[in-house]
C-alpha positions, 0 to 999 in steps of 0.5 A: 298481505292486503287489507280486506274491505267488507264494503269492496263489493258495494264499491264495484261499479257495473260495466256498461249500462247494465243496472245492478240487481235489486232485491224487492221487499214485499210486505204482507200488506202488499201481498194482500193487495195483490190477491184482492186485485186478482180477485177483482179481475176474475170477477170482471171476466165473469161479468164480461162472460155474463154480458156476452151470454146469448139472450133468450127470446121470450114470447109474450106469454112468458114475458107476461108471467115474468112481469106478474112475478116481478110485481110487488103487489102480486096477490098470492090468491091470484097466483094460486088461481092462475096456477089452477087455471093452467092445470085444469084441462080444456073444456070445449063444451063451455059456452063462453070459450073462445078457443077454436080448432082450425085446420089449414092446408099448408105445404105438408098437406094435400087435397085428397079429392085432387089426389084421387083424381090424379090417380084416376087420370093416370090409371092405365086403361086396358088390361090384357084380356079386357074387352073394350068398346072403341072408335076408329080415329086413324087408318094407316097402311099397317094398322089402325088406331082406336080411341078406347078412352085412355090418354093414348089410343089403342093400336091394332095391327093389320093382321089383328083386324079380322080372321084370314087375309084382309084384302080391302083393308081401307074399304072395310074400316073407316074413321068413326067406325065403332067396334069392340076389341080385345086388349092383347098387350098392355100399354107401353111407355107412351101409354098405348095398348095393342088391341085386336078384333081377331082375338076377340072373335076367336074368344067368342068362338071358343065360348060358343063351341064350349057351350055347344059341346056341353049341350051335346049339339051336333054341327055340320062342317065343311072339310077343307083339308087332310093329313096323315091323321085325319081331316081338318075343317073350320068351326067359327074361325077355329081349326077343327080336327077329325081323327080317322078313327072317329069317321064312320068310314076311314079307309078313303078319308081323303075323298071327304075334302070339300064335303059336309059332315055331321059331327059332335064335339069330342074335345074342346080345350081353349087353353091348348087350342085343341078342338077334336070332332067325331062323326061316330059320336054324332051318330051316337048322340043322334040315337041318344036324343031319341032316348028318355029317362025311365025308358026300358031298353033291351041289349046285349052284355058286351063286357063284364068289368069289376065295376059293372056291365057294358050293354050294347044298345044298337050302336050305343053302349050303356053302363050298368054299374054294380051299385045299380044292379040289385038291392041285395048283396052279391059275391060276383057280378058274373053270378047275375049276368054273363057276356052275350046275355040279353037283358032288360034295364031302365035308362037312368042317365043320359049324358049327351056331352060325354055320350054316356048312358046309365042303366039300372035293374035294381028298380025292377025288383019288388024285393031286395035281391030278387034279381039274384033269386029269380032273374027270369021272373024279373026280366019277364015282368020288366015291362009292367014293373017299368010302368010303376017306376015311370012316375019317379022319372017324371017327377025328376024331370019336373024338378030339373 
């Protein structure tokens, strides 16, 4: 039985170089010292963060205000005055102010006049359908070039230089020749437009024949061909057609080729390029030109229609509309006139373009409905009564 030794544990020697564990005794005073050191280290870190904080660049006005605020002898009344000056709106009408507004052109602005000038310089010249005056500047085998005032000349193909086939092309056109052309195609990528002298001639021809048709003019044409439907001719470079039904004698119509005929315009349509002429209408218009407004005519009732009567005037027909028949009330047109009856009427309208004649019998009445009550008396005294109405038509012609 061994004897225990309480200090045996203290006598045990450590093996090797390892040191024995030591218990660290920390007093309350030492703990407070550690806390103070940690606090001081945190404050130093804050100071370092403040030291590396980015500096704010201040302009002269801000620095001046801060300098004034840091002045020890700063006057409170002066501070209030400065604040009032800052809050007060600017008054440009003051005489002693040195404030000036000045606008300078920088890279974000532009010169308006230069901008408009650039637009005008790049604006295309020659829209389709526009007539332009130009000058021939070059002649090629397949066409010519015309200076029309644009950034590029206009090109005119040989087939557009005139009507028909041009045999002496280079003799007819020379450099420096001034001419009017019509733009038929707008500019391409090179700024060049296509122009035509032929299209301009045809346009002017359509305008001419349209005016002639409106005025009821008659023209002489040379028949240059025929087909199954009729005859063909040339009218100021336009192809005209005369149907067989519009010929005075359409049986042997082929024999008219190479001869001249007097015709009138029956249909003129530039959009569809349709030009129809009539020999019969020419005869009618010739008769119409010998008639006058207010003239008393005599004719045969050809037909009775719901709207009036057609009267044969010897190669021409006139319309007696129901509104121009009488000033009285009627139940049926046939109770006034019948087909085949010879009547007298006044001419109140002459339309050369449409080849139409308007007639009137109501002006021959002395009282409303007299034509219905005593038609024979009205027709018998028609010549004398027509003289009374002639003054009305003379005034109408005067104010035309």
